[in-house]
SEBA-871108 format. One record per residue (C-alpha): residue in three letters; x, z, y. Coordinates in steps of 0.5 Angstrom, whole numbers, plus 500, padded with zeros to 3 digits. Each point is the difference from the previous one (the first is absolute). Layout:
<sites>
ALAXZY
...
</sites>
This chain:
<sites>
MET975169345
SER499506494
THR494504499
ALA499508500
VAL496502494
TYR498507500
ASP497504494
GLU493505501
LYS505505502
SER504497505
LEU493498503
HIS498507501
SER507503502
VAL502494506
GLY499504507
ASP498506497
LYS506506500
ASP496505495
ALA499496494
ASP502503494
LYS504494497
ALA505498505
PRO502492499
THR505497494
ASP506498504
ALA496493496
GLU494501505
LYS505502506
GLY503493499
ALA494497500
THR497503506
ASP507499504
VAL500492499
ALA492500501
THR503504507
ALA506495501
GLU495494499
ALA495504506
ILE505500504
ALA501492499
ILE494498501
ALA496505504
ASP500496507
PHE504504505
ASP499495504
ASP492502502
PRO498502507
ASN495505497
ILE506504496
ASP506504504
ARG506497495
ASP503508500
GLU493503498
ALA499495494
ILE507500497
ALA498507499
GLY494499498
VAL502496494
LEU507504498
GLU495506500
ASP495496494
ASP495498505
SER497495505
PRO504498505
TYR493499505
PRO502506504
GLU490500500
VAL500500492
ARG505505501
SER495504503
ALA495499497
VAL500499492
ALA504505495
ASN505497496
THR499504494
ASP493499495
ASP499503493
PRO497496495
ASP495506497
ILE495501506
PRO494498499
VAL496495504
SER495496496
THR496506498
PHE492500500
ARG500505507
ALA504494503
TRP495496498
CYS494504502
ILE503503507
GLY502492501
LEU493496497
VAL497506506
TRP503497505
ALA499492498
ILE494501501
LEU500505507
ILE505497503
PRO497493500
GLY493501501
LEU501504506
ASN506494503
GLN494495499
PHE495504503
PHE505500506
PHE502493499
PHE494497504
ARG501506506
TYR503501506
PRO504503502
SER502500492
VAL502507496
THR506497495
VAL501505495
GLY507499496
GLY501502494
ILE505505504
VAL493505500
ALA500499493
GLN507501499
LEU499508504
LEU494502496
SER502498494
PHE506506500
PRO495505501
ILE495497494
GLY506499496
ARG503506500
GLY493504500
TRP499494493
ALA505504497
ARG498508501
ILE494500499
MET498494494
PRO502502493
ASN505497496
VAL495498495
LYS500491497
ILE495496501
PHE501494494
GLY507502500
VAL501500507
SER502506503
ILE495501506
ASN506505504
PRO507498498
GLY504506504
PRO501500508
PHE498494503
SER507496501
ILE502496506
LYS499493494
GLU493501499
HIS499502509
VAL504492500
MET495497496
ILE493503502
THR503498509
ILE500492497
MET495501496
ALA495502507
SER504495503
VAL501493498
GLY492500501
ALA499504506
TYR500495505
SER493495501
ALA502494494
TYR500493504
ALA495497496
THR495505502
ASP501497507
ILE497493497
VAL495503498
ALA498503506
VAL501493504
GLN496496496
ARG494505502
VAL501501507
TYR502493502
TYR497495494
ASN494504498
GLN503499492
ASN499507496
TYR502499493
ASN498506495
PHE506505498
GLY502497493
TYR503495505
GLN503505505
TRP504503495
MET503494496
LEU502497508
VAL503506502
MET504502492
SER503492500
THR503502507
GLN502507499
LEU503499493
ILE503494499
GLY507501505
PHE502505495
SER502496496
ILE505497505
GLY502506502
GLY502503493
ILE505493502
ALA503501505
ARG502508499
ARG506497500
PHE502498505
LEU495505505
VAL501507496
GLN507501497
PRO506497504
PRO501507505
SER499496506
MET494499499
ILE497507504
TRP493499500
PRO501504507
ALA492503499
ASN501502494
LEU504505502
VAL496504504
THR496501493
CYS506502496
ALA502506505
LEU493502500
PHE500501492
ASN507504500
THR498503506
LEU493503496
HIS504501494
SER507502503
THR503496496
ASN509500503
TYR503494501
ALA507497504
GLY497498507
VAL498506503
GLY507503498
SER501507503
ARG497501505
GLY496506502
GLY494502505
MET492499497
SER498497494
ARG497494499
GLU495503497
ARG498505506
PHE502494505
PHE495496496
PHE494506500
TYR501500508
CYS501493503
PHE493499494
LEU496505504
GLY501498507
SER500493498
ALA492502498
ALA499504505
TRP503495506
TYR496495497
PHE493502502
VAL502501507
PRO501491500
GLY495500494
TYR494504503
LEU501504506
PHE504495505
GLN499494497
ALA503497507
LEU507502497
SER500495494
TYR497495505
PHE505501506
SER499495505
TRP500504505
ILE502495506
CYS494497497
TRP496506502
ILE503500507
ILE497492501
PRO495500496
ASP497493502
ASN507496502
VAL501495493
VAL506499503
VAL503506498
ASN495502494
GLU503494498
LEU506503501
PHE499507498
GLY495501495
VAL501501493
GLN492497496
HIS501493504
GLY507500504
LEU508501499
GLY501508500
MET504499505
GLY499508501
LEU505501494
LEU497506498
THR494503496
PHE501507497
ASP495500493
TRP506499494
ALA495495497
GLN500495504
ILE508500500
ALA501500493
TYR493494500
ILE506495499
GLY504505494
SER504507502
PRO506498505
LEU504505497
ALA500496493
THR503493502
PRO506500503
TRP502499506
TRP503493500
ALA493497497
GLU496505506
ALA505497506
ASN499493497
ILE492501500
ALA500503507
VAL505495502
GLY495493498
PHE493505503
ILE503500506
PHE502493501
PHE494497496
PHE495504502
TRP502504508
PHE504494502
LEU497493496
THR493502499
PRO499501508
LEU504495502
LEU495495496
HIS493505502
TYR501498506
ASN503493501
ASN493500496
VAL503497494
TRP494499495
SER496501505
GLY501508499
ARG498502507
PHE494499498
LEU500506495
PRO503505498
ILE507502499
SER500503494
SER494500495
ARG499499492
GLY494495501
SER498493501
PHE498496506
THR495495503
ASN502495506
THR496505503
GLY504506500
LYS495503494
ALA500502493
TYR501493495
ASP494501495
VAL502496493
LYS493499498
ARG498495506
ILE506494498
ILE499502492
ASN494497494
GLU496505495
ASP506498496
SER504504504
SER504493502
PHE503497506
ASN494497505
GLN504494504
GLU493499504
GLY500508501
TYR506500503
GLU500495504
ASN494503504
TYR503507500
SER507502502
PRO508500497
LEU503507498
PHE504503505
LEU504506500
SER503505503
THR507499502
THR503505496
PHE496498493
ALA502493502
ILE508503501
SER498504493
TYR499493497
GLY507497503
LEU503505497
SER498501494
PHE502493500
ALA507501502
SER501506495
ILE498495494
THR506495502
ALA505506503
THR499503492
LEU503494496
THR505499505
HIS502507501
ALA501502493
PHE503494498
LEU505502505
TYR501506499
PHE497502493
ARG502494496
LYS507502497
GLN496507497
ILE493497498
TRP505496496
ASN505505498
GLN494505498
SER496494496
ARG506501496
LYS500507498
ALA497504496
MET496506502
ASN506506496
GLU506496504
GLN498503507
PRO504504504
ASP497507501
ILE498505497
HIS492499501
ALA500494496
ARG505504494
LEU495505500
MET495495499
SER503496494
ARG498505495
TYR493498500
PRO496495497
GLN497494504
VAL494497500
PRO500494495
ASP499493504
TRP494499495
TRP496506504
TYR501496508
ALA497494495
ILE494503498
ILE499501507
PHE500495502
LEU496496496
SER496504500
MET498500507
PHE502494501
ALA493499495
LEU496504504
GLY502497507
VAL498492496
ILE493504498
ALA498502507
ILE503494503
GLN495495496
VAL494505498
TRP499500507
PRO498495505
VAL507501505
GLY503495501
PHE506501497
PRO503494495
VAL504503495
GLN507497501
TRP500502507
PHE500507497
ILE506498495
LEU503498507
ALA499506503
LEU505503494
VAL505497499
ILE501499509
GLY507503501
MET503500493
TYR504496497
SER503500492
PRO506497498
GLU505500496
VAL506505500
VAL506499496
ASP502508499
ASN506503497
SER500492496
VAL493501497
LEU495495503
THR493506502
ARG495499503
GLN499505506
THR495499507
ALA503500506
PHE495501507
VAL501495505
TYR495506504
ILE499506497
ILE509501499
PRO501500506
ILE494502504
GLY501507495
MET507500503
ILE497500507
GLN496506499
ALA504504495
ILE506501505
THR496498507
ASN493506497
GLN497493503
GLN496494496
VAL498492502
GLY494498498
LEU498494497
ASN493500502
VAL502494505
ILE503495496
THR495500495
GLU494499506
LEU504494502
ILE501498493
ILE493501498
GLY496497507
TYR503494500
GLY500499493
LEU492502499
PRO497500507
GLY494502502
ARG500506494
PRO500507502
VAL499505494
ALA505494497
MET504502505
MET500507500
MET501499493
PHE506497499
LYS502503506
THR499507496
TRP504497494
GLY506498504
TYR500506503
ILE499505496
THR504497495
MET505502503
ALA498507505
GLN499502492
ALA505499497
LEU505503505
THR495506500
PHE501500493
THR508500502
ALA500505504
ASP497505495
PHE505498495
LYS505502505
LEU496506501
GLY500502493
HIS508498499
TYR502505506
MET495504497
LYS503499492
ILE492499497
PRO502495494
PRO497493501
ARG495499496
ALA496507501
MET499496507
PHE499494498
ASN493504497
ALA499505506
GLN499494504
VAL495494497
VAL496506498
ALA499504506
THR499492504
VAL495498496
ILE497507501
ALA502499508
GLY496493501
THR494502496
VAL500506505
GLN501496506
LEU494495499
GLY495505497
VAL502503507
GLN499493504
SER494499497
TRP497506500
MET501501508
PHE496492501
THR495503496
ASN499507505
ILE504499506
PRO496497506
ASN502493504
ILE507500497
CYS505497501
HIS497499508
PRO503501507
ASP496505502
GLN499504492
LYS498507504
ASN506504493
GLY506495503
PHE499496493
ILE501494504
CYS505497495
PRO507498504
ALA503497495
THR494496496
GLU500498508
VAL507497499
PHE499497493
GLY494496502
THR503498506
ALA506496495
SER496498496
ILE496497506
ILE505498502
TRP504497495
GLY494499495
VAL495498504
ILE503495505
GLY506500497
PRO507499503
ALA499492501
ARG496503505
GLN505505504
PHE506499498
SER501492498
PHE504496506
GLY495500507
GLN495505498
ILE500507504
TYR505505496
TYR506494499
GLY505503503
LEU501506495
VAL501495494
TYR508500503
PHE500507499
PHE502497493
LEU506498504
VAL502506503
GLY499503494
ALA506496496
ALA505499506
CYS501507502
PRO502504493
VAL505493500
ILE503502507
PHE500507500
TYR504500494
PHE506496502
LEU499504507
SER501506495
LYS507497497
LYS502498506
PHE500507502
PRO499505493
ASN500506505
SER495500505
PHE493501500
ILE497493497
ARG502502493
TYR494505501
VAL496494501
ASN494498495
PHE494495502
PRO497501495
VAL499507502
ILE500497507
PHE494495499
SER495504493
GLY501507504
THR495498505
GLY495498494
ALA496506501
ILE497497507
PRO494499501
PRO497506498
ALA506504502
SER502500507
ALA507502504
ILE497507499
ASN502500493
TYR506497501
VAL504502507
PRO499508497
TRP502499494
ALA507496502
ILE501506504
VAL499505496
GLY503495495
PHE507501504
ILE501507501
PHE499501493
GLN502494497
TYR507499505
VAL502506504
ILE498507495
ARG502496494
ARG508498505
ARG500507503
HIS496504496
PHE501497492
SER501507496
TRP491501503
TRP499493500
THR502500493
LYS496507498
TYR493500504
ASN500493502
TYR496496494
VAL497509499
LEU498498507
SER496493499
ALA496501495
ALA497507503
MET497496506
ASP497495496
ALA498506495
GLY496504506
VAL498494503
ALA497498494
ILE496506499
ALA498502506
ALA497494501
VAL497500494
LEU497507503
ILE497497506
PHE497495497
PHE495503495
CYS500507503
LEU499497508
GLN498494499
TYR496497494
PRO496505499
ASP492500504
ASN503494504
GLY506504503
GLU493505503
VAL505506497
GLY503506504
LEU505496505
ASN496494502
SER498502507
ILE509499500
GLN500492498
SER496498507
TRP506505505
TRP504496505
GLY506500494
ASN497497495
THR496493505
VAL506499505
PHE503495496
SER493497498
LYS498499507
THR505495502
ALA501493501
ASP506500494
SER493502495
ARG495496502
ALA505494500
GLN500497506
THR503493501
LEU503498507
GLN495494500
LYS493498499
VAL497494498
ALA494498505
PRO493499497
GLY499494496
GLU508498499
PHE506502495
PHE508499501
GLY504496495
PRO499493497
ARG496496503
GLU498497492
TRP502503494
HIS499497492
</sites>
């Protein structure tokens, strides 16, 4: 297959009708060849695209996917400034503020997450103001005002703001060590641990980009929302909008943003019952069964509704995920949590009638919260005698089911990837970057790639920091287990490519999981498989378990974060080297800030992480993390999931996960035009992975809104959808984020919340949902004094 070669002028003129110079005959010939190749290669049998629409997109030198055409420009101007002094200044400020805010909110319930979209919105007027006000002078040869604020500068700033915006996974290790195991090591230990876990995956993501960035079928739907907003703010024209008239995207975004921000003051502050809309429980507040079925705090949320966009978009925007993926998740949720969970719970499987049907904590055989300090020694190792004198560990039915689904997702991912993507993975491993068929890859081929030795330096330096952290401080984590955590999920075979023996890295998990995320907007985690390995290999060491889990899981997660940002840069035509520098520097700064904020909070906020903390700093995510450390690290999976143990039945989910994709693969071959071709079991099993702490109040309204916009409107009003859908998503998210920050810092945080409208907090609409059996986590059966449920003996 021949390869189209583009020089600078042809790259600049592709898709640009106003270019100064038309393409030469040779360039036109190259374009024709590339287009023919693209039509031949494009997967027009993909159920997510329309064949006629796809061919039209390729013929006009654009993506075959309407989602991409509706949000991404198919032109590039390589002279637009990118890595400027202005971009770095604004980006670094955001890399400090947003991670600091999110780390503060991370320990609070209900939490508020300030996403990169806030920086994306506010950076636009800041950047334009900088261009207008700052003098055009140079400092050490660097211009502080390079001219008009460009869209590429804007992308750089947003990436720096978002790459480390969310709480670093390893900060929970530090929190759990303090809260559960009385270990409080100095800032040097914490910094090396966080830096190593956050950055070591970047080296892997750099290699994975050839599989997950260049292919046009790797859409990364969440990036399309961001691209749509960039193009809206900078008024970029692109093919997807076509000639549709009506309100401009800018005005539409502004109106929706104001509406979203204004409305959030109602469910977020004035009438919070609209957020926790368990109206049936308000009518029958003391009926346990009704509250278990219709409650939204410790129940199954069968009331269906919420009027809070923060609840609806808690697991991600329903406007950014393809409908077929949302449908898979909805079906999986209904079957496993509305059918299987009640069936098991009310039949008292796992002694469920003595526990809340849904909870993020762990329990003893008397129904009380599990106290891990009763079963550990002073060095936090497992105390067998204390365990035998105390209690086995029990989980709520939904928590147990979530572990079973995690087991199934592991085997389903491998089986599904082999059956459906084995040819694509093999083909992509044999292709260079400039051989991809779509216009975006050809436009990006002019920019120098990041050298492999850059990734090698990151890997080696972060590996060294990790070794120092686990060797200098007494955490009980051997170096050989650290190395094993890093190599989980990857294998390096010899590949013959064009008769030349080359060394390429193929990833058993990162590539298939990345493909699933790039197509469906859902990520399958490796946290459970790492917990299983370390739990059996080093039982009774909770801190070692958390470290092994973090390095084993976050290596993949950070690699995919890095790759997703590279795809955003690919869509927006940002030079890869500038992207790499921005990501690495921002990640280092963000992690350092998060540790500083966390240290301040544990020093200055009384009773932090206690269930009764008066300001809501009860640390829900830390509780889930701590519960996992008890299950997998202290007690160990051998006492939880081995034959004869309480949760042994969940092991069969491994077989279920492996078998389901095989069965439906052959059914889809027999019935190729039926709904079966849309069934995706990795998405079904992993899509509900946010439970707990998420619940039905997050999943069901999310699926309903997704059905309306991603199915009904997309099919019946496609031109409206292609112009406004992603803009609406961005506006809703941004409005909620801004309103949540205003509410917290203006009305809730100052003077312990005793500001202005404090009387509103005590009226019926803000208390009714807290006076139910659902809120109190009441159970169907109580344990008689001196008695206990479950096995008579445990060891």
